[in-house]
C-alpha positions as CSV (number, residue, x, y, z in Angstrom):
1,X,14.7,9.6,-5.1
2,X,13.9,13.1,-6.2
3,X,17.6,14.0,-6.3
4,X,18.4,11.0,-8.4
5,X,15.6,11.9,-10.8
6,X,17.1,15.3,-11.4
7,X,20.6,13.9,-11.9
8,X,19.4,11.3,-14.4
9,X,16.9,13.5,-16.3
10,X,19.0,13.1,-19.4
11,X,17.5,9.7,-19.9
12,X,14.0,11.1,-20.6
13,X,11.2,12.9,-18.8
14,X,9.8,10.2,-16.5
15,X,6.2,10.5,-17.5
16,X,6.9,10.5,-21.2
17,X,8.8,7.3,-21.0
18,X,5.7,5.4,-20.0
19,X,3.6,4.0,-22.9
20,X,0.3,2.7,-21.4
21,X,-1.8,0.0,-22.9
22,X,-5.3,0.4,-21.5
23,X,-6.5,0.9,-18.0
24,X,-7.4,-1.6,-15.3
25,X,-10.8,-3.1,-16.0
26,X,-13.0,-6.2,-15.4
27,X,-11.6,-8.6,-18.0
28,X,-13.1,-12.0,-17.2
29,X,-9.5,-13.3,-17.1
30,X,-8.3,-15.7,-14.4
31,X,-7.2,-14.3,-11.0
32,X,-3.6,-13.4,-10.7
33,X,-1.1,-15.2,-8.5
34,X,1.8,-14.2,-6.3
35,X,2.3,-13.6,-2.6
36,X,1.5,-10.3,-1.0
37,X,4.1,-7.7,-2.1
38,X,6.0,-10.0,-4.4
39,X,7.5,-8.8,-7.7
40,X,8.6,-11.1,-10.5
41,X,11.5,-9.7,-12.5
42,X,11.8,-11.3,-16.0
43,X,15.3,-10.7,-17.4
44,X,18.5,-12.5,-18.4
45,X,20.9,-13.4,-15.6
46,X,23.6,-11.4,-17.5
47,X,21.4,-8.3,-17.0
48,X,20.2,-9.1,-13.5
49,X,23.8,-9.7,-12.2
50,X,24.9,-6.2,-13.1
51,X,24.0,-2.8,-11.6
52,X,20.4,-3.5,-12.5
53,X,20.1,-5.7,-9.4
54,X,21.5,-3.0,-7.2
55,X,19.1,-0.5,-8.7
56,X,16.2,-2.9,-8.2
57,X,17.2,-3.6,-4.6
58,X,17.5,0.1,-3.8
59,X,13.8,0.5,-5.0
60,X,12.1,-2.7,-3.9
61,X,14.3,-4.3,-1.3
62,X,14.9,-1.3,0.9
63,X,13.2,-1.5,4.3
64,X,9.6,-0.3,4.3
65,X,9.1,2.8,6.3
66,X,7.5,2.9,9.7
67,X,7.8,-0.8,10.8
68,X,9.2,-1.8,14.1
69,X,11.3,-4.5,12.5
70,X,13.2,-4.4,9.2
71,X,11.2,-5.8,6.3
72,X,11.7,-5.0,2.5
73,X,9.1,-3.2,0.5
74,X,8.8,-6.2,-1.9
75,X,10.1,-9.7,-2.3
76,X,11.7,-10.0,-5.7
77,X,12.0,-13.2,-7.8
78,X,14.1,-13.3,-11.0
79,X,13.3,-15.6,-13.8
80,X,14.8,-15.8,-17.3
81,X,12.7,-14.9,-20.4
82,X,13.1,-18.5,-21.8
83,X,11.3,-19.9,-18.7
84,X,8.7,-17.2,-18.6
85,X,7.5,-17.2,-22.2
86,X,4.5,-19.5,-22.7
87,X,4.4,-20.5,-19.0
88,X,0.9,-19.7,-17.8
89,X,1.9,-20.1,-14.1
90,X,4.5,-17.4,-14.3
91,X,2.5,-15.2,-16.7
92,X,-0.4,-15.1,-14.2
93,X,1.7,-13.3,-11.6
94,X,0.3,-10.1,-10.3
95,X,3.4,-7.9,-10.5
96,X,5.7,-8.4,-13.5
97,X,8.8,-6.3,-14.4
98,X,10.5,-7.1,-17.7
99,X,14.0,-5.8,-18.4
100,X,15.5,-5.9,-21.9
101,X,18.7,-4.5,-23.3
102,X,19.0,-4.1,-27.1
103,X,21.8,-1.9,-28.6
104,X,19.6,-1.2,-31.6
105,X,16.5,-0.5,-29.5
106,X,15.0,2.6,-27.8
107,X,14.8,3.7,-24.2
108,X,11.2,3.1,-23.4
109,X,8.9,1.9,-20.6
110,X,5.7,0.1,-21.6
111,X,2.8,-0.3,-19.2
112,X,0.1,-2.9,-19.6
113,X,-2.8,-4.1,-17.3
114,X,-4.4,-7.5,-17.0
115,X,-2.8,-9.1,-20.0
116,X,-2.8,-12.6,-18.7
117,X,-4.7,-12.3,-15.4
118,X,-6.4,-9.8,-13.2
119,X,-5.5,-7.8,-11.3
120,X,-2.1,-7.5,-13.0
121,X,0.4,-4.9,-14.1
122,X,3.2,-5.6,-16.5
123,X,6.0,-3.1,-16.9
124,X,8.5,-3.7,-19.7
125,X,11.6,-1.5,-19.8
126,X,13.7,-1.6,-22.9
127,X,17.1,0.1,-23.0
128,X,20.0,0.5,-25.5
129,X,22.6,-0.4,-22.8
130,X,22.9,-1.7,-19.3
131,X,23.9,1.8,-18.1
132,X,20.7,3.3,-19.6
133,X,18.6,0.6,-18.0
134,X,20.1,1.4,-14.6
135,X,19.4,5.1,-15.1
136,X,15.9,4.5,-16.2
137,X,15.1,2.3,-13.2
138,X,16.3,4.9,-10.8
139,X,14.8,7.9,-12.6
140,X,11.4,6.3,-12.7
141,X,11.5,4.5,-9.3
142,X,8.5,6.4,-7.8
143,X,6.3,5.6,-10.7
144,X,7.3,1.9,-10.7
145,X,6.5,1.6,-7.0
146,X,3.2,3.4,-7.4
147,X,2.1,1.0,-10.1
148,X,3.0,-2.2,-8.2
149,X,1.5,-0.9,-5.0
150,X,-1.7,-0.1,-6.9
151,X,-2.0,-3.8,-7.9
152,X,-1.7,-4.8,-4.3
153,X,-4.6,-2.5,-3.4
154,X,-6.6,-3.8,-6.4
155,X,-6.0,-7.4,-5.2
156,X,-7.0,-6.6,-1.6
157,X,-10.2,-5.0,-2.8
158,X,-11.0,-7.9,-5.1
159,X,-10.4,-10.5,-2.3
160,X,-12.2,-8.7,0.4
161,X,-15.2,-8.0,-1.8
162,X,-15.8,-11.7,-2.3
163,X,-16.7,-12.2,1.4
164,X,-18.0,-8.8,2.6
165,X,-19.1,-8.0,6.1
166,X,-22.3,-6.5,4.8
167,X,-23.7,-5.2,8.1
168,X,-20.4,-3.4,9.0
169,X,-20.1,-2.0,5.5
170,X,-23.6,-0.6,5.7
171,X,-23.0,0.8,9.2
172,X,-19.9,2.6,7.9
173,X,-21.9,4.0,5.0
174,X,-24.8,5.1,7.2
175,X,-22.4,6.9,9.7
176,X,-19.8,8.3,7.4
177,X,-21.2,8.3,3.8
178,X,-18.6,6.1,2.1
179,X,-18.0,2.4,1.6
180,X,-15.0,0.2,2.5
181,X,-14.3,-3.3,1.4
182,X,-14.3,-5.0,4.8
183,X,-14.2,-8.8,4.8
184,X,-16.4,-10.9,7.0
185,X,-13.6,-12.0,9.4
186,X,-13.7,-8.4,10.8
187,X,-16.1,-7.6,13.6
188,X,-17.6,-4.4,14.9
189,X,-15.9,-3.5,18.3
190,X,-17.5,-0.1,18.9
191,X,-19.7,2.5,17.3
192,X,-20.1,5.7,19.2
193,X,-20.8,9.3,18.3
194,X,-18.5,10.0,15.3
195,X,-16.3,7.0,15.9
196,X,-16.2,3.4,14.7
197,X,-13.8,0.6,15.6
198,X,-13.6,-2.6,13.5
199,X,-11.1,-5.4,14.2
200,X,-9.9,-8.8,13.3
201,X,-8.6,-11.0,16.1
202,X,-6.4,-14.0,15.1
203,X,-4.3,-16.4,17.1
204,X,-1.0,-14.6,16.4
205,X,-2.0,-11.1,15.4
206,X,-4.8,-8.5,15.5
207,X,-5.8,-5.8,13.0
208,X,-7.6,-2.7,14.0
209,X,-9.4,-0.1,11.9
210,X,-10.5,3.1,13.4
211,X,-12.8,5.7,11.7
212,X,-13.3,9.1,13.1
213,X,-15.0,12.2,11.8
214,X,-15.1,15.9,12.9
215,X,-16.2,19.2,11.4
216,X,-13.7,20.4,8.8
217,X,-13.3,23.8,10.3
218,X,-10.3,26.1,10.6
219,X,-8.9,24.0,13.5
220,X,-8.9,20.9,11.3
221,X,-5.3,21.2,10.1
222,X,-3.8,18.7,7.7
223,X,-0.3,19.3,9.1
224,X,1.5,16.2,10.5
225,X,1.6,17.5,14.1
226,X,-2.2,18.2,14.1
227,X,-2.9,14.7,12.6
228,X,-0.9,13.0,15.3
229,X,-2.6,15.1,18.0
230,X,-6.0,14.0,16.7
231,X,-4.9,10.4,16.6
232,X,-3.8,10.6,20.3
233,X,-7.1,12.2,21.3
234,X,-9.2,9.7,19.4
235,X,-7.4,6.6,20.7
236,X,-7.3,7.7,24.3
237,X,-11.0,8.6,24.3
238,X,-12.5,5.6,22.5
239,X,-10.0,2.7,22.8
240,X,-9.3,1.1,26.2
241,X,-5.9,-0.4,27.0
242,X,-5.3,-4.0,28.0
243,X,-4.6,-3.1,31.7
244,X,-5.9,-0.5,34.1
245,X,-4.5,2.9,33.4
246,X,-3.2,2.0,30.0
247,X,-4.3,3.5,26.7
248,X,-3.0,3.5,23.0
249,X,-1.4,6.4,21.3
250,X,1.2,7.2,18.7
251,X,4.9,6.5,19.4
252,X,6.4,10.0,19.5
253,X,9.9,8.7,20.0
254,X,10.1,7.3,16.4
255,X,9.9,8.8,12.9
256,X,6.7,9.5,11.0
257,X,6.3,9.5,7.3
258,X,3.7,11.8,5.7
259,X,2.8,12.4,2.1
260,X,0.0,13.7,-0.1
261,X,-2.0,10.9,-1.9
262,X,-5.3,10.4,-3.7
263,X,-8.1,8.2,-2.4
264,X,-10.0,7.9,-5.7
265,X,-10.7,11.5,-6.6
266,X,-10.2,12.9,-3.1
267,X,-7.0,14.4,-1.9
268,X,-5.7,12.9,1.4
269,X,-2.7,12.9,3.7
270,X,-1.1,9.5,4.4
271,X,0.7,9.2,7.7
272,X,2.8,6.2,8.7
273,X,4.4,5.4,12.0
274,X,4.3,3.3,15.2
275,X,1.6,3.2,17.8
276,X,2.2,2.1,21.4
277,X,0.2,1.4,24.6
278,X,1.1,3.8,27.3
279,X,1.6,2.2,30.7
280,X,1.8,-1.2,29.0
281,X,4.0,-3.0,26.5
282,X,2.0,-3.3,23.2
283,X,3.1,-1.6,20.0
284,X,3.1,-2.0,16.2
285,X,2.9,-0.1,12.9
286,X,0.0,2.0,11.7
287,X,-1.1,3.7,8.5
288,X,-3.5,6.7,8.6
289,X,-5.4,8.7,5.9
290,X,-6.9,12.1,6.6
291,X,-9.2,13.8,4.2
292,X,-12.3,15.9,3.8
293,X,-15.4,13.9,2.7
294,X,-16.8,15.4,-0.5
295,X,-20.4,15.2,0.5
296,X,-20.5,15.8,4.2
297,X,-17.4,18.1,4.3
298,X,-16.4,16.3,7.5
299,X,-12.8,15.7,8.3
300,X,-12.3,11.9,8.2
301,X,-9.5,9.9,9.8
302,X,-9.0,6.3,8.7
303,X,-6.4,4.5,10.9
304,X,-5.2,0.9,10.5
305,X,-3.1,-0.7,13.2
306,X,-1.3,-4.0,13.4
307,X,-0.3,-5.9,16.6
308,X,1.8,-9.0,15.9
309,X,4.3,-9.9,18.6
310,X,7.5,-11.3,17.0
311,X,7.8,-14.1,19.5
312,X,4.4,-15.4,18.4
313,X,4.5,-14.9,14.7
314,X,8.1,-15.2,13.5
315,X,7.0,-16.2,10.0
316,X,4.3,-13.4,9.8
317,X,5.5,-10.2,8.2
318,X,4.1,-7.0,9.7
319,X,4.4,-5.5,6.2
320,X,1.8,-7.9,4.8
321,X,-0.5,-7.5,7.8
322,X,-0.4,-3.7,7.4
323,X,-1.2,-4.1,3.7
324,X,-4.5,-5.7,4.8
325,X,-5.7,-2.7,6.7
326,X,-4.1,-0.3,4.2
327,X,-6.0,-2.1,1.5
328,X,-9.3,-1.6,3.3
329,X,-8.6,2.1,3.6
330,X,-7.6,2.3,-0.1
331,X,-10.8,0.6,-1.1
332,X,-12.9,3.6,-0.2
333,X,-15.7,4.5,-2.5
334,X,-17.9,7.6,-2.2
335,X,-20.7,6.5,-4.5
336,X,-24.2,6.1,-3.1
337,X,-25.5,2.6,-2.4
């Protein structure tokens, strides 16, 4: 993506292309619609059937990293402007991407939040040609993905906050000094020393959230290898396996994906990969955030794990389940209660 951005920089500097109309806020508007990680593309079929669809697929339909089965980042649905205009059902969708080509127009990207519903983001891209449109999509792909993912996190936070697990939320705050939007279907599995384990057990899947803290000394490296080592140590120490002699850990035989992100105003390292149960057969995807808490100066590890055997949940996407625990991690707030 970075290489493409350099090649296509003649279009315009990515950030300057975006014209933002406000910021996300509580609007009193109806709740947005749409499935988890679903994107509505509003454009004419004559535009969508060209290279624009290839560009969109390369951004949104490419397999999500660090899953143990191929699943796209987003599901995309195309609809014509004539059907979209004035249709409140379509306009209430959470993630909307509007593509327009006008030979007399300018190459611009407009960003608007919560226009018809909340949470919602509407990104409108106008271009003077189909070639310019393709170039703009590819050049600004990282920003587009970030905006649409942020709406998924906003939605998770909103939904989970409606049915909070108050006792667990308070216990997290008392032990670690921050709040997470944990819904009431989660239960507290273990709270010991500087570790807490919260989980959701359903018929066809289970979700695990692990929270661990340690002094942020010189040994508390933020390098990927050090993060993975700490995850292995934490899991083996605190989380029992399903059979005698088994224990969970990270799957070292697969790839890991690490990047710097922001959790609110706090810098963090996001790590994605697969976990496995040693001496047993369980495995699944995980997402982990590592950061230094601003008040306590403790090194915090948030790890969300998914277990969803394919033979039991053929219609359940691991991507969507991972978004649930990812959304809990991303809901972090450091304000005092």
